[in-house]
C-alpha positions as CSV (number, residue, x, y, z in Angstrom):
1,X,120.8,52.8,-54.0
2,X,118.6,54.0,-56.8
3,X,117.3,57.6,-57.0
4,X,114.4,58.5,-54.7
5,X,112.0,59.0,-57.6
6,X,112.7,55.5,-59.0
7,X,112.3,54.0,-55.5
8,X,109.0,55.7,-55.0
9,X,107.7,54.6,-58.4
10,X,108.8,51.0,-57.6
11,X,107.1,51.1,-54.3
12,X,103.8,52.2,-55.9
13,X,104.2,49.6,-58.6
14,X,104.8,46.9,-56.0
15,X,102.0,47.8,-53.6
16,X,99.3,49.4,-55.9
17,X,100.5,48.1,-59.3
18,X,97.2,48.0,-61.1
19,X,96.3,51.6,-60.0
20,X,99.6,52.8,-61.3
21,X,99.1,50.5,-64.3
22,X,95.8,52.1,-65.3
23,X,97.4,55.6,-65.4
24,X,100.4,54.1,-67.3
25,X,98.2,52.4,-69.9
26,X,96.2,55.6,-70.4
27,X,99.4,57.5,-71.2
28,X,101.6,55.0,-73.0
29,X,99.5,52.1,-74.5
30,X,96.7,53.3,-76.8
31,X,94.1,50.9,-78.2
32,X,95.8,50.7,-81.6
33,X,98.9,49.4,-79.9
34,X,96.9,46.6,-78.3
35,X,95.2,45.8,-81.6
36,X,98.6,45.6,-83.4
37,X,100.0,43.3,-80.7
38,X,96.9,41.0,-80.9
39,X,97.4,40.7,-84.7
40,X,101.1,39.8,-84.1
41,X,100.2,37.2,-81.5
42,X,97.7,35.7,-84.0
43,X,100.3,35.4,-86.7
44,X,103.0,34.0,-84.5
45,X,100.6,31.4,-83.0
46,X,99.7,30.5,-86.6
47,X,103.5,30.0,-87.3
48,X,103.8,27.6,-84.4
49,X,100.7,25.7,-85.5
50,X,102.1,25.4,-89.0
51,X,105.5,24.4,-87.7
52,X,104.1,21.6,-85.5
53,X,101.9,20.3,-88.3
54,X,105.0,20.1,-90.6
55,X,107.4,18.4,-88.2
56,X,108.8,15.2,-89.6
57,X,110.2,13.9,-86.3
58,X,107.0,14.1,-84.3
59,X,104.3,11.4,-84.5
60,X,100.6,12.3,-85.2
61,X,99.5,11.4,-81.6
62,X,102.0,13.8,-80.1
63,X,101.2,16.5,-82.7
64,X,97.5,16.3,-81.7
65,X,98.4,16.9,-78.1
66,X,100.8,19.7,-78.9
67,X,98.2,21.4,-81.1
68,X,95.6,21.1,-78.4
69,X,97.9,22.8,-76.0
70,X,98.6,25.6,-78.4
71,X,94.9,26.2,-79.1
72,X,94.2,26.6,-75.4
73,X,96.9,29.3,-74.7
74,X,95.5,32.1,-72.7
75,X,96.8,35.5,-74.0
76,X,97.1,38.6,-71.9
77,X,98.2,41.7,-73.6
78,X,98.9,45.1,-72.1
79,X,96.6,45.1,-69.0
80,X,93.9,43.2,-67.2
81,X,90.3,43.1,-68.5
82,X,89.2,44.0,-65.0
83,X,91.2,46.4,-62.8
84,X,91.7,46.1,-59.0
85,X,90.0,49.0,-57.2
86,X,92.0,48.9,-54.0
87,X,88.9,50.0,-52.2
88,X,89.6,50.6,-48.6
89,X,93.3,51.4,-48.9
90,X,93.9,54.7,-47.0
91,X,96.8,56.5,-48.6
92,X,97.8,59.9,-47.1
93,X,100.7,62.4,-47.7
94,X,101.7,62.3,-44.0
95,X,103.3,58.9,-43.4
96,X,105.3,56.7,-45.9
97,X,105.3,53.8,-43.4
98,X,101.5,53.9,-42.8
99,X,100.8,54.0,-46.5
100,X,103.0,50.9,-47.0
101,X,101.3,49.1,-44.1
102,X,97.8,50.0,-45.5
103,X,98.7,48.6,-48.9
104,X,100.3,45.5,-47.5
105,X,97.2,44.7,-45.3
106,X,95.0,45.2,-48.4
107,X,97.1,42.9,-50.6
108,X,97.3,40.2,-47.9
109,X,93.5,40.3,-47.4
110,X,93.0,40.2,-51.2
111,X,95.1,37.0,-51.3
112,X,93.3,35.4,-48.4
113,X,90.0,36.1,-50.1
114,X,90.9,33.6,-52.8
115,X,91.3,30.7,-50.5
116,X,88.9,27.9,-51.3
117,X,87.8,29.5,-54.6
118,X,88.5,28.3,-58.1
119,X,91.7,29.6,-59.6
120,X,91.2,33.0,-61.1
121,X,92.7,32.7,-64.6
122,X,92.2,36.4,-65.3
123,X,94.7,37.4,-62.6
124,X,98.0,38.7,-63.7
125,X,101.4,37.8,-62.3
126,X,103.0,41.1,-63.3
127,X,101.8,44.7,-63.2
128,X,101.0,46.5,-66.4
129,X,104.1,48.9,-66.2
130,X,106.5,46.0,-65.9
131,X,109.0,45.6,-68.7
132,X,109.0,41.8,-69.0
133,X,106.9,38.9,-70.3
134,X,106.3,35.4,-69.2
135,X,104.8,32.0,-69.9
136,X,103.1,30.1,-67.0
137,X,103.1,26.3,-67.5
138,X,100.5,25.7,-64.8
139,X,98.1,28.3,-66.3
140,X,99.2,27.7,-69.9
141,X,99.2,31.5,-70.5
142,X,101.5,34.0,-72.3
143,X,101.6,37.5,-70.8
144,X,102.9,40.8,-72.3
145,X,102.5,43.8,-70.0
146,X,102.3,47.3,-71.4
147,X,105.7,48.1,-69.9
148,X,107.5,45.9,-72.4
149,X,105.4,47.1,-75.3
150,X,107.4,50.2,-75.8
151,X,110.4,51.1,-78.0
152,X,112.8,49.5,-78.9
153,X,110.8,46.3,-78.2
154,X,107.5,47.5,-79.8
155,X,106.6,50.7,-81.6
156,X,103.1,51.2,-83.0
157,X,104.6,53.5,-85.7
158,X,107.4,51.1,-86.7
159,X,107.4,48.8,-89.7
160,X,106.3,45.2,-89.3
161,X,109.9,44.1,-89.9
162,X,111.2,46.0,-86.9
163,X,108.3,45.0,-84.6
164,X,108.4,41.3,-85.6
165,X,112.2,41.3,-85.2
166,X,112.0,42.6,-81.6
167,X,108.7,42.0,-79.7
168,X,107.8,39.3,-82.3
169,X,110.7,37.2,-81.2
170,X,109.7,37.7,-77.6
171,X,106.2,36.5,-78.4
172,X,107.6,33.5,-80.2
173,X,110.0,32.9,-77.2
174,X,107.1,32.8,-74.7
175,X,105.1,30.5,-77.0
176,X,108.1,28.2,-77.3
177,X,108.4,28.1,-73.5
178,X,105.2,26.1,-73.6
179,X,107.2,23.4,-75.5
180,X,110.7,23.8,-74.1
181,X,112.4,21.3,-71.8
182,X,110.2,22.3,-68.9
183,X,107.0,23.6,-70.5
184,X,106.7,20.4,-72.5
185,X,106.1,18.5,-69.3
186,X,102.7,20.3,-68.8
187,X,99.5,19.5,-70.7
188,X,96.9,21.8,-72.2
189,X,95.2,22.3,-68.8
190,X,98.5,23.1,-67.0
191,X,98.8,19.7,-65.3
192,X,102.2,18.1,-64.9
193,X,101.6,15.2,-67.3
194,X,103.5,13.4,-70.0
195,X,101.7,13.8,-73.4
196,X,104.7,12.5,-75.5
197,X,105.3,9.1,-77.0
198,X,108.7,7.7,-75.9
199,X,110.1,7.9,-79.4
200,X,109.1,11.6,-79.8
201,X,110.4,12.5,-76.4
202,X,113.8,10.9,-77.3
203,X,113.9,12.9,-80.5
204,X,113.0,16.1,-78.6
205,X,115.7,15.5,-76.0
206,X,118.4,14.9,-78.7
207,X,117.4,18.1,-80.4
208,X,117.7,19.9,-77.1
209,X,121.2,18.4,-76.6
210,X,122.3,20.2,-79.8
211,X,121.4,23.5,-78.1
212,X,123.2,22.4,-74.9
213,X,126.4,21.6,-76.7
214,X,126.2,24.8,-78.7
215,X,126.0,26.9,-75.6
216,X,128.7,24.9,-73.8
217,X,131.0,26.3,-76.5
218,X,130.2,30.0,-75.8
219,X,132.9,31.5,-73.7
220,X,132.6,34.9,-71.9
221,X,136.4,34.8,-71.2
222,X,139.1,32.2,-71.5
223,X,138.1,29.2,-69.4
224,X,134.6,30.4,-68.5
225,X,131.7,29.2,-70.7
226,X,128.0,28.8,-70.4
227,X,126.4,25.8,-68.8
228,X,124.4,24.5,-71.7
229,X,121.8,22.6,-69.6
230,X,121.2,25.6,-67.4
231,X,120.3,27.9,-70.3
232,X,118.5,25.2,-72.3
233,X,115.0,26.4,-71.8
234,X,115.7,30.1,-72.6
235,X,117.8,29.1,-75.5
236,X,115.1,26.9,-77.0
237,X,112.8,29.9,-76.5
238,X,115.1,32.3,-78.3
239,X,115.8,29.8,-81.2
240,X,112.1,29.0,-81.6
241,X,111.1,32.7,-81.1
242,X,113.4,33.9,-83.9
243,X,112.3,31.2,-86.3
244,X,108.6,31.6,-85.6
245,X,108.7,35.4,-85.7
246,X,110.4,35.5,-89.1
247,X,107.9,33.0,-90.5
248,X,105.0,35.0,-89.1
249,X,106.5,38.2,-90.5
250,X,106.6,36.7,-94.0
251,X,103.1,35.5,-93.5
252,X,101.9,38.9,-92.4
253,X,103.2,40.5,-95.7
254,X,101.3,38.1,-98.0
255,X,99.2,40.1,-100.4
256,X,100.8,43.4,-99.2
257,X,104.1,43.4,-101.0
258,X,107.5,44.1,-99.5
259,X,108.1,46.9,-97.0
260,X,110.6,49.7,-97.8
261,X,114.3,49.6,-97.4
262,X,115.4,51.8,-94.5
263,X,118.9,53.3,-94.2
264,X,120.1,50.8,-96.9
265,X,118.7,47.8,-95.0
266,X,116.2,45.4,-96.6
267,X,113.1,44.4,-94.5
268,X,114.7,41.0,-93.8
269,X,117.9,42.7,-92.5
270,X,115.8,45.1,-90.5
271,X,114.1,42.1,-88.8
272,X,117.4,40.6,-87.6
273,X,119.0,44.0,-86.7
274,X,115.9,44.8,-84.6
275,X,116.5,41.6,-82.5
276,X,120.1,42.7,-81.9
277,X,119.0,46.3,-81.0
278,X,116.4,45.0,-78.5
279,X,118.1,42.0,-77.0
280,X,121.7,43.2,-77.1
281,X,123.0,44.5,-73.7
282,X,126.3,45.9,-72.6
283,X,127.0,43.8,-69.5
284,X,130.0,44.1,-67.1
285,X,132.3,41.1,-67.0
286,X,131.6,40.7,-63.2
287,X,127.9,40.3,-64.0
288,X,128.5,37.9,-66.8
289,X,130.6,35.7,-64.5
290,X,127.7,35.6,-62.0
291,X,125.2,34.9,-64.8
292,X,126.9,31.8,-66.1
293,X,126.9,30.3,-62.6
294,X,123.2,30.6,-62.0
295,X,121.1,32.5,-64.5
296,X,119.0,30.4,-66.9
297,X,119.3,33.2,-69.5
298,X,122.5,33.4,-71.6
299,X,124.4,36.7,-71.7
300,X,123.0,39.1,-74.3
301,X,125.7,38.5,-76.9
302,X,124.8,34.9,-77.3
303,X,121.1,35.4,-77.0
304,X,121.5,37.4,-80.2
305,X,124.2,35.5,-82.1
306,X,123.3,32.0,-80.8
307,X,119.9,31.5,-82.3
308,X,120.5,33.6,-85.5
309,X,123.6,31.5,-86.4
310,X,121.2,28.5,-86.7
311,X,118.8,30.2,-89.1
312,X,119.4,30.0,-92.9
313,X,117.1,33.0,-93.2
314,X,119.7,35.1,-91.4
315,X,122.5,34.0,-93.7
316,X,120.3,34.7,-96.7
317,X,119.4,38.1,-95.5
318,X,123.0,39.2,-95.2
319,X,124.4,37.2,-98.1
320,X,126.7,35.2,-95.7
321,X,128.8,32.4,-97.1
322,X,129.8,29.0,-95.7
323,X,132.6,29.5,-93.3
324,X,131.5,32.9,-92.1
325,X,131.4,33.5,-88.4
326,X,127.5,33.4,-88.2
327,X,127.0,30.5,-90.5
328,X,126.7,26.9,-89.2
329,X,126.9,23.9,-91.5
330,X,123.8,21.8,-91.8
331,X,125.1,19.1,-89.5
332,X,126.0,21.6,-86.8
333,X,122.7,23.6,-87.0
334,X,120.2,23.2,-84.2
335,X,116.5,23.0,-84.9
336,X,114.0,22.2,-82.2
337,X,110.8,23.8,-83.3
């Protein structure tokens, strides 16, 4: 059981999340942080657009549909434009149970009030203090709550290299989800619809199988490896995210000159180290065994090493040579987006 203070904060977040979120944003997410994030999302969206336009394996008809979908992405950064007021919720110091009941009744009534009305596309699926992000295929939206926009994922005082290497890859990851093995089945309006030509879909599937086969070869212990098809969507997201974020980082520095070397590391090295520092977790073997059976996310080690081993930019940044552990030959390299 978690400490009482953590449980209390979680209860407030679960029942009155936007009230807690407003206080959280006021303290931890200043306007300049939101402005910096919006600029990064702009640049990474540009990187996806430029990538789609340059694809040699995709036909013009499918490109048009893909670009239409990208242009209609709804972005939600930090917190909602309009806060819930929770008017009528009676919270008192005397009874934990009654407070929970009052909040639950209000939330049920709030949900019922939406019946028969158009979908509210301004509504958030996560509270602002949540340390997570998501792409919704049915709403065609990318969402980054203020809770994830904190160090080491995002730091308003950090260099662009560090921020693009961490939260930038997350942004690219969520954008890529709109075009992964599941997101690619939904159109610009969020409808389950096929917008691919048969030939393009075949090419896309074959490129995805490269990722499947790669992750089938990642073992957490002898005899236990990842299920490549299970982690395909998340792995396409990580691969696309890293590629897009690095491209966007380079674009963001045009006309500004290179950023400084830090602790002996070049800006390009800072970018990739930042991804490792943010995404790399220490995970117990018992948890890893559970993850490979049912979690669509790979274990942290391969979320870092997997996508980067496919990027020539990573090899160039660290002067890797053919045959090194993190260098794949051109025929073994996966490239979806």
